[in-house]
N, C-alpha and C positions, 0 to 999 in steps of 0.2 A: 506495498496499500506506498499513498502516496508519501516525503519525509516532509513538503512542503504541509505550512502552519500558518494560523494566523497569522501578520506582521511581519510574512516574510515579504519579500518583492518577488511580484510575479516576475515568471523566462518573461523573459522578451520572445519573441516568437516571428515568425512569417513564411504562409501557408496562403496558398489556395482555397477560394472555395471550390462550388457547385459549381458558377460559370465560369472559371479560371482568373477569378478577377485575385491580385493579393490584398493578403488578407492581413495586417499582422499587428501588434498590440496598443505601436505608437497609435493607430487613428484609436484607437480608448479613452488614449489622455485625456484627466479632464471630464469625464463621464467614467460612471460604474459600469465594472462588463457583471453578466456572467457568465464564465464557459463551461460547457457543461462535456463531461468524454462520453461516451458511451460505446458498448460494445460492435454495435453492428443494424444499419438502419434499415428497416423493412421488418426487423424480429420485433413477436410482440409487447415486452419489455421497452424497449428503445421507445418505439410509438408508441407506446399511455407516458410516458418518460416528454415525450420531444411535443405529442400534443396535449397533454401538462399546460407545459410553455407557451402553446403558440395558445389556449383558451382562455389565455390567464396576461398574453403577450401586451394589453394594453394597462393594467392593473401595475404591471412589472416597469414598464414607459412612465406609467406617471408619476415611481417610486423616485424615475433616473434613471434604472439598467435597460443593458443594452443587456443582446443573449450570442450565442456564438453557438453552438455546437460541435463538434468533434469527434468524429473516430477514423477507423484506417479505408474503411472505402472509395471506391475510387470513384474520377469526381461526375461520371456517368450515374451511381446505384445512389450518393446523392443526390444529385438531382433530379432523380423518379421519389426518392423521397419525402423534399424539397416539395414538387407538383404534384404528388400523388395526396398529401398531406395538409397542403396552403399552409407551411410555416413562411411566416409574417422574416425568418432570420438568418443568417446568412449558415452555409454546414461548411466546417472543412473539409476536405480529401486528403486528411492525411496520409498517402499512402505510403511513405518512406517511416513517419511515426517520429519525427523528427519533434512534435508537436507536443507531441506523448510523452515522449523518452526526458523532455524538457518539462515539462510537471507530475516525473514517473509514476504516470497511473500505471505500465502497463507494464503486469508479471506474472506470476505461478497461478493460476486460480483454480479453482477446482468446480467441477463440476458432478452429480447424476454420476460420480464414482471414479472421473477420472481428473490425472492436470494434467495442465497444462499454461504454457502463454498466453496473456491476450492485456487485452484495457480493462478496465477499471471500474465502474459507474462509479466518477469522483466527478461531483464542483464547487466552484473553486467562487467564491462572489471577490471581487477586485476591487476599490477604489479608488475612486479617479489622478490619484496617486499615481499607480499600476501598484497596494499591499495590497497580499490575500486581508480580505475581511472575515471570510470564515468561509472553512473547509467543509464540505458538507462527502461524507464516507459513505452515507446508510444509509442512500438515496432512496424513497419512495417516492417508487415514479408514480400512480396516484394522487401524490399532493405533495408534487414536484417545489410547487411554487409557496406553500406553505412554509415550509422547508428552510428554504430563502429566504422569508421574510418572516422568519420566526428570532 
């Protein structure tokens, strides 16, 4: 699980989103950012989590938050995921896992009796100065917005 904690400076990053636009942490300077890492686009729990953020997008924006999703899926998969569910925020296609590794959310996981390496479902709330305010490492997909605003 990530070693980053509240009070740490968020790792600088630059990666392409589902449309091929380059997005960097510096793009969010002066804004609050919710960056959520999820294992795989269009899987049940990832869809529930992303849709919860979509459904509460206005509430989060009204509180000053921008949202950014990240997985190791290809730009095409991310684009299909975004258009199928009408997500109003960008999804990074971090196929080389540079952002995922910078935030230290790649590692050993256990699922249905087997062990493998993968992306841990972790959300970071980052303040206007690039400092991590909150790390949510026990994401509850159905009430994720509540966890962020809590």
